[in-house]
N, C-alpha and C positions, 0 to 999 in steps of 0.2 A: 503494499499500500504506499503510494506517495503524499508525503503531506506537504509537496512544495506548494500546491495551491492554498492550503490553511495557513502556511505561515507567511507567504505572500499578503495575503488579505488579512492577516493579524497585524503586519508590519502598517499595512495602509491603513489600519483602521488607527493603532496608534499614533500615525502622524496625524492624521484627519482631527485627531482628538489631541493632538498637540496645539495644531492650527486652531481649532475650537478655544482653546485657554488663552490662546496668544489674542484672539479676536474680544473674548470678553475681557481681558486685561484692556486691550486697547481703545475700548469703547467706554470703560471706565464702571463696569460692572463690578469690577472688585475693588474700588473704592468710592469713585463719586455716586454712581448709581449701586450701591451696593444692596440696597434694600429691595430691588429688584433680582440680586444674584440667585437667589435660592429658587426661585420661580424658572427663570432663563436657563439657570444651568440644568434644570430637568431635560433640556431639547437634546442636549448631548447622548441621550439615550437613544436617538435616532440613528446615530453615527452608526453603532453596530448592526441595528437593522437594515441599513442600506448595504454596508459592505459586506456582510454575511451572505445576504441576498446574492451580491454579484459573486462573492465565491463560490456559491451554489450552484450558480448558472454555468460558470466556467466548469466546475466538479460535472455538473450534468452533460454538458457538451464532451468531456474527457470520458466519460462513461457512455457513451454513443446514444445520450438520452434517455436512458435508464438509470434511475438511481431510487431504492427503496427508502420509506422512513427511516430505519437502523441507519443506512449509508449517509444520509442526509444529517439525521442529528450529530451524529460522531463526526462528520465534517465539520458543523458549524460548532460541536462542542470543543473541537481541536482547536477551531479558530478563536473560540471564548478563553480556553486554556494560554493559548500562546500571548493573546491580548493581555491577560490578567496578570501575565510575566513581564510583558512589556510595558504596563502601565507604572510600573515602581521606576525604571530610568526616566519615562515621560516626566512625570509629575516630580522626581528629582530635579530635572534639568528645570523644568517649568519654575520650582518652589525656590530654587539657590541661584538661578540665573536671570530669568525674565521677570519675576516678581517675588523677589525676595521679602516684599512688606507682605504678603498676603495673607500670612497670621495674624501680623499685628493689628493690621485691618479689620480683620473678622473677629478677632477678639475684643478691639474697641466698640465696633458697633454693636455685637452680641452683649456685650455688658451694659453699654449706653444704653440701649434698648429695653433693658431689663428681661431679654431672653433666658438669661443664665447668669450664674454669679460669675466672679473673677475665676473662682476655682475650677468650676465646672469648664467653661470657656478655655482656660487653659489645659485643663486634662484636654479636650476636643481638638483644641485647634493648635495641635503641635505635629510635626513630620512625621513620626511614627503612628501616631493615632489616626493621622488623616490618611496615609498611604494603607494603612492595614484596612481602613474602612472603605478606602475606595477599590480595593481589589476585590474584597469580600463583597461588598455591595454589587460591582459590575461581575463577579462571578455567578451569583445570584441572576440578576437580572439577563446576563448572556446565555445562561442555561434556560431561562423562559422563552426567551428570544429562539433561541436552538431548536427547541421543542417546536414551538408555533411554527419557524419556518421550513422546518423537515416536514411537518404536517401537510403544511400549505405547498409545497414545492416538490413532494415525492412523486415520482413519474411513473412509479410502479406498485402495486397494491399487493 
């Protein structure tokens, strides 16, 4: 079983996610318009829907138009695992190079608006907790996306 397609689309997903983070930063969603950040950032969950679908289309073409549910799910799930592993360096680059003020901005906003105490916000808004939650959240949502796409795009019953 070749996993080149899955790895290639995982890299694509990760690069598009990095671009998404840069756009959020550039338009001010992580400082000036921080109150909109929690809502707009949810749109990022559409990225794997599109990229995993593109990967499945290529996989179907590679399999001569025949892909059952199990094959489709395993292909998407493998993309998801690779993406979760690649999210770690993507977020490290973003948080350390592109927007090193991300955590301080989020911490200030959260405490100032009474969403959390300083201790609670400090626990959540640090690099290890944030990356852990990001990877786990993306693993769960990516698995759900994989199941839905596999069911919708299966070509053999």
